[in-house]
N, C-alpha and C positions, 0 to 999 in steps of 0.2 A: 190343218188338222189346227184343231183351237186348242190351245193349252190351258190347261188349269191347274197351275198359279203362278205364274211369273213371278210371285212376290217373294217367294221360297228362292227363286233361283237369284237375285238380286239382292237377297239377306244373303247369303251364302255367298254370294260373290264381293258383297261387303267386308264378311269375314274371312274371306280368301282371294286377295286384290287375284293371286294369278288365275285363277278360276276363273274371273269375270267375264274374260274375254272369248276361252275356248264355250260356256256358257252364254252364251250372248250368240255363238254362232250355233250351237244345235238350238237354243229356241226358233232364230229366223231359218232358220234350214227347215225342224217340225213343221211350223206355222207354214211353211209353206208345200211341204209332203200335201200329198193324197194317199197315206198308207190303207191296203184295203186286210193287209196278213202279213204275217211277222217276213215272208221271204221278200217285203217288197223293203221293209226294213234293213234287211240282212245285208240286200245288194248293195243299198249305199252307207251301209255304218257295215264291215267287216267279222268288227271285234265285239258286233250283239249279240247278247244270250236272250232267251227268252224260259222263262218260269212259269210254274203255275198261274193260273188268273190271268191273263192276258197283260202279266207286266215283264216289261222289258227292262233290261241292264246294259246302260250303256256307259263304256270309259270315256272320260273326259278328259282336258288337256293333259296327253301323252300319258293317259291311262292313270293319273294323279289321285282322281276321283272319279268314283261311280256317284250314277244316274240312274234309279230305279220308277216306272213311271207304269202304270196304268192302262191302257187304251179300250178307248171303246172305237174297235173298226166303222163299225154300222153308223155310229153318229160323230167318228172323225174327232173325237175327245182323246184326246192325252191326261193324263192326272199326275199330277208331280207326286210321288209315294215318299220319296227321298233320296236326298244331294248330298253328300259329303264326303270324306277320308276312309282312305282302306278301311284303317284302322277302325273307323266310325262302321262303316259298311260292314265289317265284318262280325262286328254283335246285334245286327240285323235279321230279321227274320225272310226274306226277302219273297216269302211264297206267300207273309198275311200285310207283311204290312203293306 
């Protein structure tokens, strides 16, 4: 998968150092992945959830952080839509972000 944009992950990791390594690990795994459907993600990330518009929610760092991505499976592109703490996550609408 081609992940757009790693910069968002790096910036969040700089502000929240405990999130840096888990985000780097997620990025490395996602970059190597060939996800064709949500079931492929669920097999690797059992706690992942899907919401409207091909958005997937990942628990990061032992569920301390949330990552919301939008996936274009045919194009093999993952768009980072949100990364944040649980408090920040609770303030967004995952279906429209």
